C-alpha positions in Angstrom: 102.0 122.4 100.5 99.0 120.9 101.8 99.3 119.2 105.2 98.4 115.5 104.7 98.5 112.4 107.1 99.6 109.1 106.1 97.2 107.2 103.7 96.5 104.0 105.2 96.3 100.5 103.5 93.3 100.3 101.3 91.9 103.6 102.8 90.4 101.6 105.9 90.7 101.8 109.4 91.6 98.5 110.6 89.7 98.8 113.8 86.5 99.8 112.3 85.0 97.6 109.9 83.4 99.4 106.6 84.8 102.9 107.6 87.0 104.9 105.3 90.0 106.9 106.3 90.4 110.0 104.2 93.6 112.3 104.1 93.9 115.7 102.8 95.9 113.8 99.8 92.9 111.5 99.1 90.1 114.0 99.7 89.5 114.4 95.8 89.6 110.8 95.1 87.6 109.5 97.8 84.9 112.2 98.2 84.6 114.4 95.4 85.2 112.0 92.5 83.9 108.8 94.2 80.5 107.6 92.6 79.2 106.9 95.9 77.5 109.1 98.2 80.2 109.9 101.0 79.2 110.8 104.8 82.3 112.0 106.3 83.1 113.5 109.7 86.0 115.8 110.7 87.4 115.1 113.9 90.5 115.0 116.2 91.7 112.8 119.1 91.8 115.7 121.8 88.0 116.5 120.9 85.9 115.1 123.7 82.7 115.2 122.0 84.4 113.7 118.8 85.5 110.6 120.8 82.0 110.3 122.2 80.6 110.1 118.7 83.3 107.7 117.4 81.6 104.6 118.4 78.2 105.4 116.5 80.2 106.3 113.5 81.9 103.0 113.6 78.9 101.1 114.1 77.2 103.2 111.4 80.0 102.0 109.0 79.7 98.6 110.1 76.1 98.2 109.5 76.4 100.1 106.2 79.3 97.8 105.0 77.3 95.9 102.8 75.4 98.9 100.9 77.6 99.9 97.7 76.0 103.1 97.2 77.4 104.9 100.1 80.8 105.0 102.0 81.1 106.5 105.8 84.2 108.2 106.4 86.6 110.2 108.7 89.2 112.6 108.4 91.5 113.6 111.4 91.9 117.4 111.5 95.2 117.5 113.4 96.8 115.3 110.6 95.1 116.9 107.8 94.2 120.5 106.3 90.7 120.2 105.6 89.3 122.2 102.5 87.7 125.1 103.8 85.7 125.2 101.0 83.7 122.3 102.1 84.3 122.8 105.8 84.2 126.5 106.8 82.9 126.2 110.2 85.5 126.3 112.8 84.2 123.4 115.0 84.6 119.8 115.3 83.0 117.2 115.2 81.8 118.4 111.8 80.1 116.0 109.4 79.0 116.3 105.8 77.2 114.4 103.6 78.5 114.5 99.8 75.9 113.2 97.5 76.6 111.7 94.1 76.1 114.2 91.5 76.0 116.7 94.1 79.6 116.7 95.5 80.0 120.4 95.4 77.0 120.9 97.7 77.4 119.1 100.8 74.6 118.6 103.4 75.8 119.4 107.1 74.7 116.9 109.6 73.6 119.9 112.3 74.2 118.7 116.0 75.7 115.5 114.8 77.9 115.4 118.2 74.6 114.9 120.0 72.9 112.3 117.3 72.1 108.7 118.1 72.6 106.0 115.8 68.8 105.9 114.8 69.4 109.4 114.3 72.2 109.0 112.2 70.5 106.7 110.1 67.4 108.7 109.6 69.3 111.7 108.2 71.2 109.3 105.7 68.0 107.7 104.9 66.3 111.2 104.3 68.8 112.3 101.6 70.2 109.1 100.3 67.0 106.5 100.5 69.7 104.1 102.1 68.4 102.3 105.1 70.3 100.6 107.5 67.9 97.5 107.6 68.5 97.1 103.9 72.1 97.1 104.1 72.0 94.8 106.8 70.0 92.3 104.6 72.1 92.6 101.8 75.2 92.0 104.1 73.6 88.7 105.5 75.4 86.1 103.1 78.8 87.5 104.3 77.6 87.5 107.8 76.2 83.8 107.6 79.1 82.6 106.1 81.6 84.7 108.7 79.9 83.1 111.9 78.9 79.8 110.2 74.8 79.8 110.3 74.6 77.0 108.1 76.8 74.9 110.2 74.8 75.8 113.3 71.4 74.7 111.6 72.9 71.4 110.6 74.3 70.9 114.1 70.8 71.5 115.8 68.8 69.8 113.1 71.0 66.7 113.6 71.0 66.9 117.7 67.2 67.2 117.7 66.7 64.3 115.2 69.8 61.9 116.6 68.7 62.5 120.2 65.1 63.0 120.2 63.0 66.0 121.6 61.5 64.9 124.9 57.8 65.7 125.1 56.9 67.7 128.3 53.7 68.3 130.2 51.6 71.2 129.1 54.3 72.5 126.7 53.8 73.2 123.2 55.9 71.3 120.5 57.6 74.6 119.3 58.6 75.6 123.0 59.8 72.0 123.9 62.0 72.0 120.9 63.2 75.4 121.7 64.3 74.5 125.2 66.0 71.2 123.5 68.1 73.3 121.4 68.5 75.8 124.2 70.3 73.2 126.1 72.2 72.1 122.9 73.5 75.6 122.5 74.7 76.1 126.2 76.7 73.0 126.8 75.5 70.2 124.3 73.9 68.1 127.1 71.3 66.9 124.9 73.9 64.5 123.0 74.1 60.8 124.0 78.0 60.8 124.3 78.1 63.8 126.6 77.9 61.9 130.1 78.9 62.6 133.8 82.1 60.9 134.6 81.1 60.3 138.5 83.3 63.1 139.8 81.0 66.4 138.6 82.7 66.7 135.2 81.4 65.9 131.8 82.9 63.7 129.5 82.4 64.5 125.9 83.4 61.8 123.5 86.3 60.6 126.0 87.6 64.0 126.9 86.8 65.8 130.3 85.1 69.2 130.5 84.9 70.7 133.6 81.2 71.9 133.7 81.2 72.3 137.4 83.6 71.6 140.2 84.0 68.1 141.9 81.6 67.3 144.6 83.4 67.2 148.1 84.5 63.5 149.3 82.3 61.5 151.8 79.6 59.2 152.1 76.3 59.7 149.7 73.4 61.7 151.3 69.9 60.6 150.1 66.8 62.7 151.0 64.0 61.2 153.1 60.4 61.8 152.2 58.4 63.1 154.9 56.2 60.5 157.0 52.3 61.5 156.8 50.2 62.2 159.7 49.0 59.4 161.6 51.9 56.8 160.7 53.3 55.0 163.5 56.2 56.7 164.9 59.4 55.3 163.6 63.0 56.4 164.5 65.1 58.0 161.7 67.9 57.4 163.6 70.8 56.0 161.1 72.4 52.8 161.9 76.1 52.5 162.6 78.2 53.4 159.5 77.9 56.1 156.7 74.7 58.0 156.9 72.3 57.1 154.7 68.7 58.2 154.8 65.8 55.9 153.0 62.5 57.1 151.9 60.0 56.9 154.4 56.4 55.4 153.7 53.0 56.6 154.1 50.6 56.4 157.2 49.8 52.7 158.0 52.3 51.3 155.6 54.2 48.4 156.8 57.8 48.0 157.1 58.1 46.4 153.8 57.1 49.3 152.2 60.8 50.4 152.0 62.9 49.8 149.3 66.6 50.6 148.7 67.0 54.0 147.3 69.5 53.0 144.7 66.9 50.7 143.3 64.8 53.4 142.1 64.7 54.9 138.7 62.9 58.2 138.0 61.2 57.8 134.6 58.7 60.8 134.4 59.5 61.2 130.6 56.5 61.2 128.4 58.4 60.0 125.1 59.8 61.8 122.2 58.3 63.5 119.3 57.9 61.5 116.3 60.7 62.3 113.7 58.3 63.6 111.0 56.9 65.9 113.8 60.3 67.1 114.9 61.2 67.8 111.2 58.0 69.8 110.9 58.9 71.6 114.0 62.3 72.2 113.1 61.4 73.7 109.9 59.1 76.0 111.5 61.7 77.0 114.3 65.0 77.2 112.6 64.0 77.7 108.9 61.6 80.4 109.5 61.9 81.8 112.6 65.5 81.7 113.7 66.8 82.5 110.6 64.3 85.3 110.0 65.8 86.5 113.2 69.4 86.2 112.1 68.8 87.7 108.6 67.4 91.1 110.5 69.4 91.2 113.7 72.7 89.5 113.0 74.2 89.2 116.5 77.8 88.2 116.7 
């Protein structure tokens, strides 16, 4: 009787998306009788080159999971008696491509142990016309649903329209919008309901989020602007009590040029983009550039 390993549920490897697990028992069904091209690697757990190749095979299977015309598979030579007719070579890893309609004449992937992911993809494209990029794009709808691309786009769009994208001197509109959305992705700090609670933490809708450690206790320390040359000497010695440094004054200015630092409100903002301009920028940055990038790259 042919030695055969246990056939896993769904003939799938739960640790590797898209990877088919073949046994001696299922070899005919999953490889020879399959209506797909089948790229199968014979390997074993004790084989060092096999283990080095494994991550690339797993990644290849993941990238091609949406391509219905091809299957990426493995068979364990320790658990299974591999058909010598198709695998006469004594070495592992041993990879063969069984083309649809030509299953009796598999094509060997010579030197598969040292093949990079790109080289594996090129080998398959050469013989099957299946490309990794086309497979990735076919899988975009499932990817978008899995990671919530639509919800992310809505969140970014609403944040920009609700809070307003601040103008920045010398910065084009798309760059200003990209910087704003980058802050939104990192911490949601552009939202008006994200405020400091006075202890170094952030309050998000009333809930405290530890964005940074609390400040040490003690009196406030305010920076002092330098006195310009020619100004009359004025002592910077702090009066008795908590040390508070006040803003200095330019040369020749009178004592009344001083003001309480807490009364100063820095307002260097140049305003925000008009809503209609923001909409156009969002369409360009999100709908065209970002979605186009996600469709091709699909980062997790």
